[in-house]
Phi, psi and omega in degrees: 000132183276131179233135183246159174241131178284121181288350180272311183247350177083006182285139177274137188222137168285160184302323182289343182267350188297311186301316179294322180293320181299323179292330182272319182263096185293337182275357183284112177239334183232135175243138179245135178284131181295324185283311185256356178061023180275138180269143180229123180266141175060234182265012181297337182297336182298329182278353180272086186270314181241150178232182182294149179281173179293325178298318179293321183288319184247018183282207186294164182293320180297316181295319179299320180296315179295318179297319180296320179298319180296316180297319180296321179297314179296317180296322177296316178299318180295321180296319179295318178298315179297321178297318178298320179296317179298319179297320179296318179297318180297318179297316179297316180297318180295318179296319180296318179296316179298318179296318179296318180296319178295319179297315179296318180294319178297320178297317179296318179297319179297317179295320178297319178296320179296318179296317178297318179296318180295318178296320179296318179295320179295319179296319178296319179296316179297320179296317179297318180296317179297319179296319179295319179296318179297318180297316179296321180295318178296319179296319180294319179295320177295323178296318182291322185280344181291137179300328178204159180266150178296132181094002180291333179221147181300150182293335183281346182270157177282163176293162185293339174211115184289341185255327187244010180088194184273158180290131182271092181298311184299312182297322179293316179298318179299316182298319179294318183289331178296326179274358183277165176300171183296326181276008175095196184228145177299145182303315182298317181294319178297316180298319181298315181294317182293316180294325177298318177295323180296312181296323179293325181286315186277329181060231182281353182272007178287123179246007183265150175276167180297322179297320179295318181294319178297318179296318179295319177299315180297321178295321182297319183275336182274329186263359181255118182294348179281348179253121181258121180254121179232112186057246183250020182237152180235135176223163184272129178285145177283000000 
């Protein structure tokens, strides 16, 4: 009857007891035969059906020597096989670890690339928005500083003053508001002063109707950010 010894805990086991013991003793990786002292890795013990007899074990010295030489040869072969198995396990484990590290590193690199791309897109978007705002501000300033807007008067009509250029709506409104109280000037009063200045400027060369002038005045105060309208009063923004 073959009896094994667990190299982890030292317990002696019959062949039928090995499987149950392996489930209980998690450190059990190698079993040694008590009779022939041969080591068995993993499930190799299942193939060890017969062992040396008592005559062989306790027989003559010459036989023991030959038996020992054979056992040593088998144990060496087994040790080499076991070493090869261990080396294979180490190689597999090392490859698996390297593969996991590469996968993790690739994942980190991919995530870093996504973050860099997202930051670059956000920076480009912010730059475009700032550029658009600056462009709009420049256009608005050019619009405000212009003596008149394109389309303010029909091409077939003469200018509002043939000698001194066009009437400066923005400058006139600013001048009136500078002299106004701190809380501004009523819209009606402002309109009256500005239109009076307009009529004085254009004289007999005025070709606009009253409705056109009122519409133009309203556009000037509503579309210019320098003029603040609160309820029915207008004041100059700082």
